[in-house]
C-alpha positions as CSV (number, residue, x, y, z in Angstrom):
1,M,117.1,89.4,132.4
2,N,117.8,89.1,136.1
3,Q,120.7,90.8,138.0
4,N,123.0,87.9,137.6
5,D,122.7,87.9,133.8
6,A,123.4,91.7,133.4
7,P,126.9,92.5,132.1
8,N,129.2,93.7,134.8
9,A,130.4,97.3,134.0
10,H,133.8,96.5,135.4
11,E,134.6,93.6,133.1
12,L,136.8,94.6,130.3
13,R,135.9,93.4,126.8
14,I,139.0,93.3,124.7
15,I,138.1,90.9,121.9
16,S,137.3,92.9,118.8
17,L,136.5,91.6,115.4
18,V,140.1,91.8,114.2
19,Y,141.3,90.0,117.4
20,G,138.7,87.3,117.0
21,I,139.7,86.7,113.4
22,G,143.3,86.5,114.5
23,I,142.5,83.9,117.1
24,N,140.6,81.8,114.5
25,V,143.4,82.1,111.9
26,N,146.0,81.1,114.6
27,S,143.9,78.0,115.5
28,I,143.7,76.9,111.8
29,I,147.4,77.4,111.1
30,G,148.3,75.7,114.4
31,S,146.1,72.7,113.6
32,G,148.2,71.7,110.6
33,I,146.6,73.5,107.6
34,V,150.1,73.7,106.0
35,T,151.0,70.0,106.4
36,A,147.6,68.3,106.1
37,P,147.2,68.7,102.3
38,G,150.4,66.8,101.6
39,I,149.4,64.0,103.9
40,I,145.9,63.8,102.3
41,W,147.4,63.8,98.8
42,N,149.7,60.9,99.7
43,S,146.6,59.0,100.8
44,V,144.1,59.6,98.0
45,K,146.2,60.8,95.0
46,S,143.2,62.6,93.4
47,P,143.0,66.4,93.2
48,G,139.2,66.3,93.1
49,I,139.0,64.3,96.3
50,V,141.6,66.5,98.0
51,L,139.6,69.6,97.1
52,L,136.3,68.0,98.2
53,L,137.8,67.0,101.6
54,W,139.2,70.6,101.9
55,F,135.7,72.0,101.2
56,I,134.1,69.6,103.7
57,G,136.6,70.7,106.4
58,G,135.8,74.3,105.6
59,L,132.1,73.7,106.1
60,I,132.8,72.0,109.5
61,S,135.0,74.9,110.5
62,M,132.3,77.4,109.5
63,A,129.7,75.4,111.5
64,G,131.9,75.6,114.6
65,S,132.5,79.3,114.1
66,L,128.8,80.1,113.6
67,T,128.0,78.1,116.8
68,Y,130.1,80.5,118.8
69,V,128.5,83.5,117.0
70,E,125.1,82.2,118.0
71,L,126.2,81.7,121.6
72,G,127.6,85.2,121.7
73,V,124.4,86.7,120.4
74,K,122.1,84.7,122.7
75,H,124.2,84.9,125.9
76,R,125.7,88.4,126.2
77,I,128.1,87.6,129.1
78,S,131.8,88.1,129.4
79,G,134.1,85.2,130.1
80,G,134.2,83.1,126.9
81,E,133.6,79.4,126.7
82,I,133.6,78.8,130.4
83,K,130.6,81.0,130.9
84,Y,128.7,79.1,128.1
85,L,129.5,75.8,129.9
86,Q,128.4,77.2,133.3
87,T,125.2,78.3,131.7
88,A,124.6,74.9,130.1
89,Y,125.5,73.0,133.2
90,P,124.5,75.2,136.2
91,G,125.1,72.6,138.9
92,T,128.8,72.4,138.3
93,K,131.5,73.9,140.4
94,K,132.2,77.6,139.6
């Protein structure tokens, strides 16, 4: 770990587990979780297929969440997604 990778003592970390869960729940509700089942039901008319599609969507959501968990464990830097992108693409404007 070089000096640039070391966490800055002056950066405030305010995202706790509860706050992170709140962000995730807000994103799911905001993305139409309440209205989507009715739209899907009107398209397929099968409770089994609706539940299967719901389960597949949950797996995709879990994969996305676990991706951010892995990034957070591997790169212990403050700044969120922008820092991950700057690490992945170091030649870009900062």
